[in-house]
All heavy atoms as TSV, in Angstrom:
chain	resi	resn	atom	element	x	y	z
A	1	MET	N	N	71.231	82.803	131.351
A	1	MET	CA	C	71.759	83.811	132.240
A	1	MET	C	C	70.723	84.098	133.312
A	1	MET	O	O	69.542	83.820	133.132
A	1	MET	CB	C	72.178	85.052	131.457
A	1	MET	CG	C	71.053	85.933	130.944
A	1	MET	SD	S	71.603	87.428	130.091
A	1	MET	CE	C	72.051	86.767	128.535
A	2	LYS	N	N	71.176	84.656	134.403
A	2	LYS	CA	C	70.275	85.010	135.476
A	2	LYS	C	C	69.486	86.274	135.101
A	2	LYS	O	O	69.879	87.028	134.223
A	2	LYS	CB	C	71.072	85.288	136.753
A	2	LYS	CG	C	71.868	84.090	137.237
A	2	LYS	CD	C	72.596	84.402	138.511
A	2	LYS	CE	C	73.712	85.382	138.213
A	2	LYS	NZ	N	74.611	85.637	139.317
A	3	ILE	N	N	68.379	86.471	135.777
A	3	ILE	CA	C	67.536	87.650	135.542
A	3	ILE	C	C	68.339	88.927	135.762
A	3	ILE	O	O	68.225	89.884	134.987
A	3	ILE	CB	C	66.292	87.636	136.450
A	3	ILE	CG1	C	65.412	86.419	136.148
A	3	ILE	CG2	C	65.509	88.929	136.331
A	3	ILE	CD1	C	64.727	86.463	134.806
A	4	SER	N	N	69.156	88.965	136.784
A	4	SER	CA	C	69.967	90.170	137.048
A	4	SER	C	C	70.928	90.450	135.892
A	4	SER	O	O	71.167	91.610	135.530
A	4	SER	CB	C	70.726	90.041	138.366
A	4	SER	OG	O	71.599	88.931	138.312
A	5	ASP	N	N	71.487	89.385	135.291
A	5	ASP	CA	C	72.369	89.552	134.128
A	5	ASP	C	C	71.574	90.083	132.938
A	5	ASP	O	O	72.058	90.953	132.203
A	5	ASP	CB	C	73.039	88.234	133.743
A	5	ASP	CG	C	74.063	87.768	134.762
A	5	ASP	OD1	O	74.510	88.588	135.581
A	5	ASP	OD2	O	74.410	86.572	134.711
A	6	TYR	N	N	70.364	89.582	132.760
A	6	TYR	CA	C	69.526	90.078	131.674
A	6	TYR	C	C	69.225	91.562	131.836
A	6	TYR	O	O	69.293	92.335	130.888
A	6	TYR	CB	C	68.206	89.290	131.593
A	6	TYR	CG	C	67.139	90.041	130.828
A	6	TYR	CD1	C	67.253	90.234	129.462
A	6	TYR	CD2	C	66.069	90.613	131.494
A	6	TYR	CE1	C	66.292	90.954	128.768
A	6	TYR	CE2	C	65.112	91.329	130.813
A	6	TYR	CZ	C	65.231	91.500	129.450
A	6	TYR	OH	O	64.301	92.227	128.774
A	7	LYS	N	N	68.929	91.970	133.069
A	7	LYS	CA	C	68.643	93.390	133.305
A	7	LYS	C	C	69.855	94.252	132.984
A	7	LYS	O	O	69.722	95.344	132.442
A	7	LYS	CB	C	68.203	93.597	134.764
A	7	LYS	CG	C	66.822	93.041	135.049
A	7	LYS	CD	C	66.432	93.231	136.483
A	7	LYS	CE	C	65.062	92.639	136.758
A	7	LYS	NZ	N	64.685	92.765	138.163
A	8	THR	N	N	71.040	93.750	133.299
A	8	THR	CA	C	72.268	94.481	132.964
A	8	THR	C	C	72.403	94.631	131.461
A	8	THR	O	O	72.695	95.713	130.948
A	8	THR	CB	C	73.497	93.745	133.536
A	8	THR	OG1	O	73.371	93.650	134.955
A	8	THR	CG2	C	74.787	94.460	133.170
A	9	VAL	N	N	72.188	93.524	130.710
A	9	VAL	CA	C	72.262	93.558	129.252
A	9	VAL	C	C	71.219	94.493	128.679
A	9	VAL	O	O	71.491	95.311	127.793
A	9	VAL	CB	C	72.117	92.133	128.667
A	9	VAL	CG1	C	71.970	92.171	127.139
A	9	VAL	CG2	C	73.306	91.274	129.061
A	10	ARG	N	N	69.995	94.398	129.185
A	10	ARG	CA	C	68.908	95.254	128.692
A	10	ARG	C	C	69.228	96.725	128.890
A	10	ARG	O	O	69.101	97.538	127.977
A	10	ARG	CB	C	67.610	94.905	129.401
A	10	ARG	CG	C	66.425	95.741	128.932
A	10	ARG	CD	C	65.227	95.580	129.821
A	10	ARG	NE	N	65.551	96.117	131.139
A	10	ARG	CZ	C	64.894	95.819	132.238
A	10	ARG	NH1	N	63.896	94.976	132.214
A	10	ARG	NH2	N	65.238	96.348	133.393
A	11	ASN	N	N	69.684	97.081	130.092
A	11	ASN	CA	C	70.020	98.478	130.375
A	11	ASN	C	C	71.178	98.954	129.500
A	11	ASN	O	O	71.173	100.083	129.018
A	11	ASN	CB	C	70.352	98.668	131.855
A	11	ASN	CG	C	69.133	98.503	132.734
A	11	ASN	OD1	O	68.013	98.638	132.289
A	11	ASN	ND2	N	69.380	98.169	133.987
A	12	PHE	N	N	72.155	98.093	129.298
A	12	PHE	CA	C	73.290	98.437	128.447
A	12	PHE	C	C	72.835	98.678	127.004
A	12	PHE	O	O	73.207	99.673	126.379
A	12	PHE	CB	C	74.327	97.308	128.511
A	12	PHE	CG	C	75.579	97.590	127.721
A	12	PHE	CD1	C	76.533	98.449	128.215
A	12	PHE	CD2	C	75.781	97.005	126.492
A	12	PHE	CE1	C	77.692	98.723	127.494
A	12	PHE	CE2	C	76.919	97.264	125.762
A	12	PHE	CZ	C	77.873	98.131	126.274
A	13	ALA	N	N	72.016	97.772	126.494
A	13	ALA	CA	C	71.524	97.888	125.112
A	13	ALA	C	C	70.667	99.138	124.940
A	13	ALA	O	O	70.856	99.900	123.982
A	13	ALA	CB	C	70.747	96.646	124.720
A	14	GLU	N	N	69.737	99.362	125.841
A	14	GLU	CA	C	68.871	100.528	125.730
A	14	GLU	C	C	69.637	101.822	125.896
A	14	GLU	O	O	69.325	102.837	125.265
A	14	GLU	CB	C	67.736	100.445	126.753
A	14	GLU	CG	C	66.726	99.360	126.397
A	14	GLU	CD	C	65.583	99.244	127.391
A	14	GLU	OE1	O	65.593	99.968	128.410
A	14	GLU	OE2	O	64.686	98.425	127.136
A	15	GLY	N	N	70.669	101.805	126.711
A	15	GLY	CA	C	71.521	102.983	126.890
A	15	GLY	C	C	72.245	103.365	125.608
A	15	GLY	O	O	72.625	104.517	125.412
A	16	ARG	N	N	72.431	102.400	124.725
A	16	ARG	CA	C	73.080	102.631	123.439
A	16	ARG	C	C	72.064	102.780	122.317
A	16	ARG	O	O	72.416	102.798	121.154
A	16	ARG	CB	C	74.043	101.508	123.133
A	16	ARG	CG	C	75.184	101.458	124.129
A	16	ARG	CD	C	76.245	100.488	123.695
A	16	ARG	NE	N	77.406	100.574	124.538
A	16	ARG	CZ	C	78.374	101.473	124.403
A	16	ARG	NH1	N	78.313	102.358	123.465
A	16	ARG	NH2	N	79.390	101.465	125.224
A	17	GLY	N	N	70.777	102.863	122.683
A	17	GLY	CA	C	69.740	103.047	121.681
A	17	GLY	C	C	69.407	101.806	120.900
A	17	GLY	O	O	68.886	101.864	119.782
A	18	PHE	N	N	69.697	100.632	121.460
A	18	PHE	CA	C	69.485	99.362	120.782
A	18	PHE	C	C	68.281	98.668	121.428
A	18	PHE	O	O	68.400	98.090	122.507
A	18	PHE	CB	C	70.754	98.500	120.917
A	18	PHE	CG	C	70.838	97.370	119.948
A	18	PHE	CD1	C	71.146	97.590	118.625
A	18	PHE	CD2	C	70.620	96.076	120.358
A	18	PHE	CE1	C	71.246	96.558	117.725
A	18	PHE	CE2	C	70.702	95.022	119.476
A	18	PHE	CZ	C	71.025	95.262	118.159
A	19	PHE	N	N	67.134	98.749	120.761
A	19	PHE	CA	C	65.893	98.258	121.353
A	19	PHE	C	C	65.369	96.997	120.651
A	19	PHE	O	O	64.289	96.518	120.999
A	19	PHE	CB	C	64.816	99.336	121.307
A	19	PHE	CG	C	65.183	100.552	122.130
A	19	PHE	CD1	C	65.760	101.655	121.548
A	19	PHE	CD2	C	64.947	100.562	123.494
A	19	PHE	CE1	C	66.107	102.756	122.305
A	19	PHE	CE2	C	65.276	101.653	124.267
A	19	PHE	CZ	C	65.864	102.757	123.668
A	20	ASN	N	N	66.082	96.452	119.681
A	20	ASN	CA	C	65.615	95.281	118.929
A	20	ASN	C	C	66.025	93.994	119.646
A	20	ASN	O	O	66.869	93.261	119.168
A	20	ASN	CB	C	66.181	95.299	117.510
A	20	ASN	CG	C	65.629	96.404	116.681
A	20	ASN	OD1	O	64.503	96.822	116.905
A	20	ASN	ND2	N	66.390	96.897	115.735
A	21	TYR	N	N	65.430	93.745	120.788
A	21	TYR	CA	C	65.744	92.528	121.520
A	21	TYR	C	C	64.477	91.861	122.031
A	21	TYR	O	O	63.405	92.447	122.083
A	21	TYR	CB	C	66.700	92.809	122.689
A	21	TYR	CG	C	66.115	93.714	123.751
A	21	TYR	CD1	C	65.371	93.184	124.781
A	21	TYR	CD2	C	66.305	95.082	123.696
A	21	TYR	CE1	C	64.819	94.006	125.729
A	21	TYR	CE2	C	65.763	95.905	124.645
A	21	TYR	CZ	C	65.028	95.365	125.665
A	21	TYR	OH	O	64.491	96.189	126.615
A	22	GLU	N	N	64.639	90.600	122.395
A	22	GLU	CA	C	63.530	89.791	122.922
A	22	GLU	C	C	64.103	88.895	124.005
A	22	GLU	O	O	65.273	88.519	123.961
A	22	GLU	CB	C	62.981	88.951	121.770
A	22	GLU	CG	C	61.797	88.099	122.098
A	22	GLU	CD	C	61.329	87.306	120.879
A	22	GLU	OE1	O	61.562	87.736	119.750
A	22	GLU	OE2	O	60.737	86.245	121.112
A	23	VAL	N	N	63.304	88.562	124.979
A	23	VAL	CA	C	63.776	87.697	126.066
A	23	VAL	C	C	62.895	86.452	126.127
A	23	VAL	O	O	61.697	86.519	125.867
A	23	VAL	CB	C	63.789	88.447	127.419
A	23	VAL	CG1	C	62.402	88.840	127.853
A	23	VAL	CG2	C	64.465	87.636	128.487
A	24	GLN	N	N	63.523	85.329	126.412
A	24	GLN	CA	C	62.811	84.056	126.580
A	24	GLN	C	C	63.228	83.432	127.886
A	24	GLN	O	O	64.414	83.422	128.221
A	24	GLN	CB	C	63.158	83.067	125.465
A	24	GLN	CG	C	62.507	83.317	124.163
A	24	GLN	CD	C	62.840	82.193	123.170
A	24	GLN	OE1	O	63.787	81.432	123.355
A	24	GLN	NE2	N	62.083	82.125	122.100
A	25	THR	N	N	62.260	82.883	128.608
A	25	THR	CA	C	62.601	82.119	129.800
A	25	THR	C	C	62.993	80.707	129.366
A	25	THR	O	O	62.442	80.178	128.398
A	25	THR	CB	C	61.432	82.066	130.796
A	25	THR	OG1	O	60.292	81.555	130.134
A	25	THR	CG2	C	61.118	83.440	131.332
A	26	LEU	N	N	63.916	80.135	130.072
A	26	LEU	CA	C	64.396	78.785	129.765
A	26	LEU	C	C	63.766	77.791	130.740
A	26	LEU	O	O	63.560	78.104	131.909
A	26	LEU	CB	C	65.914	78.724	129.869
A	26	LEU	CG	C	66.670	79.628	128.887
A	26	LEU	CD1	C	68.151	79.600	129.201
A	26	LEU	CD2	C	66.415	79.198	127.463
A	27	PRO	N	N	63.459	76.569	130.271
A	27	PRO	CA	C	62.832	75.572	131.136
A	27	PRO	C	C	63.731	75.155	132.315
A	27	PRO	O	O	63.222	74.702	133.332
A	27	PRO	CB	C	62.542	74.401	130.215
A	27	PRO	CG	C	63.317	74.631	128.987
A	27	PRO	CD	C	63.636	76.083	128.911
A	28	VAL	N	N	65.040	75.335	132.178
A	28	VAL	CA	C	65.957	74.952	133.254
A	28	VAL	C	C	66.199	76.107	134.230
A	28	VAL	O	O	66.975	75.981	135.158
A	28	VAL	CB	C	67.311	74.489	132.673
A	28	VAL	CG1	C	67.144	73.202	131.898
A	28	VAL	CG2	C	67.937	75.561	131.816
A	29	GLY	N	N	65.511	77.226	134.004
A	29	GLY	CA	C	65.698	78.399	134.840
A	29	GLY	C	C	66.546	79.425	134.143
A	29	GLY	O	O	67.403	79.103	133.336
A	30	GLY	N	N	66.312	80.664	134.437
A	30	GLY	CA	C	67.053	81.743	133.798
A	30	GLY	C	C	66.394	82.168	132.498
A	30	GLY	O	O	65.292	81.764	132.158
A	31	VAL	N	N	67.102	83.000	131.767
A	31	VAL	CA	C	66.589	83.543	130.518
A	31	VAL	C	C	67.698	83.562	129.469
A	31	VAL	O	O	68.859	83.407	129.779
A	31	VAL	CB	C	66.048	84.973	130.703
A	31	VAL	CG1	C	64.858	84.994	131.649
A	31	VAL	CG2	C	67.125	85.923	131.159
A	32	ARG	N	N	67.259	83.795	128.237
A	32	ARG	CA	C	68.210	84.108	127.179
A	32	ARG	C	C	67.668	85.315	126.433
A	32	ARG	O	O	66.463	85.571	126.445
A	32	ARG	CB	C	68.453	82.924	126.247
A	32	ARG	CG	C	67.281	82.538	125.406
A	32	ARG	CD	C	67.661	81.364	124.530
A	32	ARG	NE	N	66.548	81.039	123.636
A	32	ARG	CZ	C	66.670	80.276	122.572
A	32	ARG	NH1	N	67.843	79.758	122.285
A	32	ARG	NH2	N	65.648	80.022	121.814
A	33	VAL	N	N	68.548	86.056	125.827
A	33	VAL	CA	C	68.135	87.280	125.139
A	33	VAL	C	C	68.484	87.155	123.662
A	33	VAL	O	O	69.532	86.631	123.309
A	33	VAL	CB	C	68.771	88.523	125.786
A	33	VAL	CG1	C	70.272	88.503	125.688
A	33	VAL	CG2	C	68.228	89.799	125.208
A	34	GLY	N	N	67.557	87.597	122.832
A	34	GLY	CA	C	67.744	87.547	121.393
A	34	GLY	C	C	67.745	88.943	120.798
A	34	GLY	O	O	66.966	89.800	121.204
A	35	PHE	N	N	68.635	89.158	119.843
A	35	PHE	CA	C	68.730	90.445	119.164
A	35	PHE	C	C	68.468	90.238	117.680
A	35	PHE	O	O	68.921	89.261	117.092
A	35	PHE	CB	C	70.116	91.050	119.334
A	35	PHE	CG	C	70.440	91.431	120.747
A	35	PHE	CD1	C	71.217	90.594	121.526
A	35	PHE	CD2	C	69.969	92.602	121.296
A	35	PHE	CE1	C	71.524	90.935	122.832
A	35	PHE	CE2	C	70.262	92.950	122.598
A	35	PHE	CZ	C	71.048	92.123	123.366
A	36	LYS	N	N	67.773	91.179	117.073
A	36	LYS	CA	C	67.567	91.130	115.629
A	36	LYS	C	C	68.875	91.551	114.951
A	36	LYS	O	O	69.518	92.490	115.386
A	36	LYS	CB	C	66.446	92.050	115.222
A	36	LYS	CG	C	65.124	91.626	115.810
A	36	LYS	CD	C	63.971	92.114	115.015
A	36	LYS	CE	C	62.721	91.810	115.783
A	36	LYS	NZ	N	61.868	90.875	115.332
A	37	THR	N	N	69.209	90.852	113.884
A	37	THR	CA	C	70.429	91.172	113.144
A	37	THR	C	C	70.108	92.120	111.997
A	37	THR	O	O	68.940	92.312	111.641
A	37	THR	CB	C	71.083	89.892	112.583
A	37	THR	OG1	O	70.186	89.298	111.647
A	37	THR	CG2	C	71.404	88.903	113.697
A	38	LYS	N	N	71.138	92.671	111.408
A	38	LYS	CA	C	70.966	93.603	110.297
A	38	LYS	C	C	70.345	92.924	109.076
A	38	LYS	O	O	69.741	93.576	108.257
A	38	LYS	CB	C	72.299	94.227	109.916
A	38	LYS	CG	C	72.854	95.139	110.983
A	38	LYS	CD	C	74.196	95.696	110.592
A	38	LYS	CE	C	74.738	96.557	111.722
A	38	LYS	NZ	N	76.080	97.048	111.426
A	39	ARG	N	N	70.521	91.627	108.976
A	39	ARG	CA	C	69.994	90.882	107.825
A	39	ARG	C	C	68.587	90.334	108.072
A	39	ARG	O	O	68.088	89.534	107.304
A	39	ARG	CB	C	70.938	89.736	107.468
A	39	ARG	CG	C	72.279	90.240	107.027
A	39	ARG	CD	C	73.169	89.116	106.624
A	39	ARG	NE	N	74.465	89.638	106.226
A	39	ARG	CZ	C	75.454	88.919	105.855
A	39	ARG	NH1	N	75.339	87.594	105.826
A	39	ARG	NH2	N	76.594	89.449	105.501
A	40	GLY	N	N	67.969	90.734	109.154
A	40	GLY	CA	C	66.599	90.317	109.436
A	40	GLY	C	C	66.472	89.048	110.244
A	40	GLY	O	O	65.378	88.614	110.550
A	41	GLY	N	N	67.579	88.432	110.604
A	41	GLY	CA	C	67.536	87.217	111.421
A	41	GLY	C	C	67.542	87.562	112.908
A	41	GLY	O	O	67.266	88.699	113.296
A	42	GLN	N	N	67.847	86.577	113.695
A	42	GLN	CA	C	67.901	86.783	115.138
A	42	GLN	C	C	69.032	85.929	115.707
A	42	GLN	O	O	69.256	84.814	115.259
A	42	GLN	CB	C	66.572	86.405	115.775
A	42	GLN	CG	C	66.346	87.032	117.094
A	42	GLN	CD	C	64.874	86.963	117.506
A	42	GLN	OE1	O	64.135	86.101	117.041
A	42	GLN	NE2	N	64.463	87.844	118.376
A	43	ILE	N	N	69.718	86.473	116.691
A	43	ILE	CA	C	70.806	85.746	117.355
A	43	ILE	C	C	70.523	85.748	118.859
A	43	ILE	O	O	70.089	86.732	119.410
A	43	ILE	CB	C	72.179	86.388	117.018
A	43	ILE	CG1	C	73.311	85.558	117.549
A	43	ILE	CG2	C	72.251	87.818	117.486
A	43	ILE	CD1	C	74.660	85.939	116.983
A	44	TRP	N	N	70.719	84.564	119.468
A	44	TRP	CA	C	70.373	84.387	120.882
A	44	TRP	C	C	71.630	84.197	121.719
A	44	TRP	O	O	72.596	83.566	121.296
A	44	TRP	CB	C	69.485	83.160	121.052
A	44	TRP	CG	C	68.138	83.378	120.459
A	44	TRP	CD1	C	67.733	83.059	119.201
A	44	TRP	CD2	C	67.025	84.003	121.097
A	44	TRP	NE1	N	66.424	83.431	119.009
A	44	TRP	CE2	C	65.964	84.014	120.165
A	44	TRP	CE3	C	66.812	84.538	122.364
A	44	TRP	CZ2	C	64.711	84.544	120.465
A	44	TRP	CZ3	C	65.569	85.072	122.652
A	44	TRP	CH2	C	64.539	85.062	121.713
A	45	PHE	N	N	71.579	84.726	122.945
A	45	PHE	CA	C	72.696	84.603	123.877
A	45	PHE	C	C	72.203	84.141	125.233
A	45	PHE	O	O	71.210	84.644	125.747
A	45	PHE	CB	C	73.417	85.941	124.043
A	45	PHE	CG	C	74.050	86.445	122.788
A	45	PHE	CD1	C	73.416	87.416	122.022
A	45	PHE	CD2	C	75.265	85.953	122.353
A	45	PHE	CE1	C	73.987	87.876	120.863
A	45	PHE	CE2	C	75.835	86.412	121.191
A	45	PHE	CZ	C	75.195	87.384	120.442
A	46	ASP	N	N	72.951	83.194	125.809
A	46	ASP	CA	C	72.701	82.747	127.183
A	46	ASP	C	C	73.736	83.361	128.128
A	46	ASP	O	O	73.610	83.255	129.332
A	46	ASP	CB	C	72.808	81.222	127.299
A	46	ASP	CG	C	71.736	80.505	126.488
A	46	ASP	OD1	O	70.675	81.083	126.277
A	46	ASP	OD2	O	72.003	79.382	126.042
A	47	ASP	N	N	74.764	83.977	127.543
A	47	ASP	CA	C	75.883	84.505	128.324
A	47	ASP	C	C	75.857	86.039	128.288
A	47	ASP	O	O	75.737	86.639	127.227
A	47	ASP	CB	C	77.199	83.998	127.738
A	47	ASP	CG	C	78.392	84.509	128.498
A	47	ASP	OD1	O	78.577	84.082	129.652
A	47	ASP	OD2	O	79.120	85.371	127.945
A	48	LYS	N	N	75.975	86.648	129.459
A	48	LYS	CA	C	75.904	88.103	129.571
A	48	LYS	C	C	77.000	88.792	128.755
A	48	LYS	O	O	76.713	89.725	128.011
A	48	LYS	CB	C	76.012	88.510	131.041
A	48	LYS	CG	C	76.034	90.020	131.250
A	48	LYS	CD	C	76.075	90.391	132.716
A	48	LYS	CE	C	77.464	90.364	133.251
A	48	LYS	NZ	N	77.584	90.932	134.593
A	49	GLN	N	N	78.232	88.345	128.879
A	49	GLN	CA	C	79.344	89.026	128.209
A	49	GLN	C	C	79.218	88.913	126.680
A	49	GLN	O	O	79.503	89.874	125.965
A	49	GLN	CB	C	80.687	88.490	128.681
A	49	GLN	CG	C	81.853	89.341	128.184
A	49	GLN	CD	C	81.755	90.782	128.635
A	49	GLN	OE1	O	81.574	91.057	129.819
A	49	GLN	NE2	N	81.882	91.719	127.714
A	50	GLN	N	N	78.785	87.777	126.193
A	50	GLN	CA	C	78.606	87.629	124.742
A	50	GLN	C	C	77.522	88.570	124.245
A	50	GLN	O	O	77.654	89.157	123.167
A	50	GLN	CB	C	78.249	86.187	124.388
A	50	GLN	CG	C	79.392	85.230	124.527
A	50	GLN	CD	C	78.979	83.793	124.215
A	50	GLN	OE1	O	77.804	83.453	124.233
A	50	GLN	NE2	N	79.971	82.967	123.935
A	51	ALA	N	N	76.456	88.739	124.995
A	51	ALA	CA	C	75.381	89.651	124.596
A	51	ALA	C	C	75.881	91.090	124.591
A	51	ALA	O	O	75.590	91.854	123.668
A	51	ALA	CB	C	74.191	89.498	125.546
A	52	ILE	N	N	76.639	91.484	125.603
A	52	ILE	CA	C	77.180	92.831	125.653
A	52	ILE	C	C	78.150	93.078	124.492
A	52	ILE	O	O	78.117	94.128	123.856
A	52	ILE	CB	C	77.846	93.094	127.023
A	52	ILE	CG1	C	76.760	93.237	128.100
A	52	ILE	CG2	C	78.750	94.335	126.981
A	52	ILE	CD1	C	77.293	93.347	129.502
A	53	ASP	N	N	78.971	92.091	124.186
A	53	ASP	CA	C	79.902	92.206	123.059
A	53	ASP	C	C	79.141	92.390	121.751
A	53	ASP	O	O	79.546	93.181	120.901
A	53	ASP	CB	C	80.817	90.990	122.973
A	53	ASP	CG	C	81.827	90.917	124.112
A	53	ASP	OD1	O	82.025	91.942	124.810
A	53	ASP	OD2	O	82.409	89.839	124.294
A	54	TYR	N	N	78.031	91.669	121.593
A	54	TYR	CA	C	77.231	91.804	120.381
A	54	TYR	C	C	76.637	93.208	120.275
A	54	TYR	O	O	76.650	93.808	119.203
A	54	TYR	CB	C	76.111	90.762	120.327
A	54	TYR	CG	C	75.245	90.938	119.105
A	54	TYR	CD1	C	75.681	90.500	117.872
A	54	TYR	CD2	C	74.025	91.592	119.183
A	54	TYR	CE1	C	74.917	90.691	116.727
A	54	TYR	CE2	C	73.251	91.794	118.048
A	54	TYR	CZ	C	73.700	91.331	116.824
A	54	TYR	OH	O	72.952	91.545	115.704
A	55	VAL	N	N	76.133	93.726	121.375
A	55	VAL	CA	C	75.556	95.090	121.365
A	55	VAL	C	C	76.641	96.107	120.986
A	55	VAL	O	O	76.410	97.007	120.179
A	55	VAL	CB	C	74.914	95.431	122.721
A	55	VAL	CG1	C	74.533	96.905	122.781
A	55	VAL	CG2	C	73.705	94.561	122.967
A	56	LEU	N	N	77.837	95.938	121.538
A	56	LEU	CA	C	78.935	96.843	121.188
A	56	LEU	C	C	79.229	96.785	119.683
A	56	LEU	O	O	79.415	97.810	119.053
A	56	LEU	CB	C	80.191	96.487	121.970
A	56	LEU	CG	C	80.288	97.056	123.372
A	56	LEU	CD1	C	81.493	96.475	124.110
A	56	LEU	CD2	C	80.374	98.568	123.330
A	57	GLU	N	N	79.284	95.571	119.161
A	57	GLU	CA	C	79.562	95.400	117.740
A	57	GLU	C	C	78.433	95.989	116.890
A	57	GLU	O	O	78.682	96.694	115.900
A	57	GLU	CB	C	79.732	93.922	117.411
A	57	GLU	CG	C	80.048	93.667	115.955
A	57	GLU	CD	C	80.166	92.183	115.668
A	57	GLU	OE1	O	80.605	91.422	116.543
A	57	GLU	OE2	O	79.842	91.798	114.524
A	58	ALA	N	N	77.196	95.749	117.270
A	58	ALA	CA	C	76.044	96.221	116.493
A	58	ALA	C	C	75.913	97.738	116.533
A	58	ALA	O	O	75.400	98.332	115.588
A	58	ALA	CB	C	74.775	95.570	117.010
A	59	THR	N	N	76.367	98.348	117.594
A	59	THR	CA	C	76.293	99.809	117.704
A	59	THR	C	C	77.637	100.464	117.368
A	59	THR	O	O	77.841	101.626	117.652
A	59	THR	CB	C	75.844	100.243	119.124
A	59	THR	OG1	O	76.769	99.711	120.083
A	59	THR	CG2	C	74.451	99.764	119.432
A	60	ASN	N	N	78.518	99.705	116.757
A	60	ASN	CA	C	79.843	100.196	116.328
A	60	ASN	C	C	80.645	100.791	117.470
A	60	ASN	O	O	81.379	101.753	117.284
A	60	ASN	CB	C	79.681	101.203	115.186
A	60	ASN	CG	C	79.104	100.576	113.964
A	60	ASN	OD1	O	79.454	99.462	113.604
A	60	ASN	ND2	N	78.189	101.267	113.308
A	61	GLY	N	N	80.488	100.212	118.652
A	61	GLY	CA	C	81.279	100.646	119.804
A	61	GLY	C	C	81.017	102.046	120.280
A	61	GLY	O	O	81.827	102.637	120.965
A	62	LEU	N	N	79.865	102.595	119.936
A	62	LEU	CA	C	79.547	103.988	120.340
A	62	LEU	C	C	79.417	104.107	121.843
A	62	LEU	O	O	78.964	103.279	122.519
A	62	LEU	CB	C	78.234	104.430	119.673
A	62	LEU	CG	C	78.264	104.434	118.154
A	62	LEU	CD1	C	76.897	104.771	117.626
A	62	LEU	CD2	C	79.265	105.437	117.614
């Protein structure tokens, strides 16, 4: 995803009190964002909408 998309996801997640994320730059350009799961693992997203959907699910749609 583009940096601007990452910033949107980050702001959305932090606005919902979800701070368990990490960002990685990709060799082809752009970034991907990873979130810690409830089971202690990590899930990565390259797509903005998928990341937002995950945050909604993880925060129970609050």
